[in-house]
C-alpha positions, -999 to 999 in steps of 0.1 A, spaced: -214 -121 624 -219 -120 661 -251 -120 682 -245 -83 688 -243 -77 650 -265 -102 633 -269 -103 595 -292 -78 579 -318 -105 570 -320 -115 606 -325 -79 617 -352 -74 591 -369 -106 601 -370 -96 638 -382 -61 629 -409 -75 606 -422 -99 633 -422 -71 659 -441 -47 636 -467 -73 626 -473 -83 662 -475 -47 673 -501 -40 647 -521 -72 647 -513 -89 680 -492 -118 693 -487 -148 671 -502 -131 640 -467 -132 623 -464 -169 630 -498 -175 614 -490 -153 584 -455 -161 572 -463 -146 538 -468 -112 555 -435 -116 573 -417 -126 540 -432 -96 522 -420 -72 550 -385 -87 550 -383 -85 513 -395 -48 514 -369 -40 541 -342 -57 521 -350 -38 489 -352 -5 508 -318 -11 524 -303 -20 490 -317 12 474 -304 32 503 -269 17 500 -269 24 462 -280 60 468 -253 65 494 -226 50 471 -239 73 443 -237 103 465 -201 95 476 -190 89 440 -206 121 428 -188 140 456 -155 125 446 -162 133 409 -169 169 417 -138 172 438 -116 157 411 -132 179 384 -125 210 405 -89 199 410 -84 192 372 -99 226 364 -76 244 389 -46 225 374 -55 234 339 -59 270 348 -24 270 364 -10 253 333 -28 276 308 1 301 305 25 272 297 2 259 270 -6 292 254 22 315 266 16 345 287 
């Protein structure tokens, strides 16, 4: 990890602090670490769900592509299986 590309948890932490202070004022986040923790946890869960959804969509697309290729191949081979 580099300063330009910090770990996700660090990005979530900075975003949570910025959001809390924008909403409630300076130093509110420092006085309410439980709120910061809840927002970081929420952001982390949201990111994990999004990652899982994206992986699912990619796998589904690959499965559809493979299914189409298999069907095309079977149709081409049909005469060899059944004559014709």
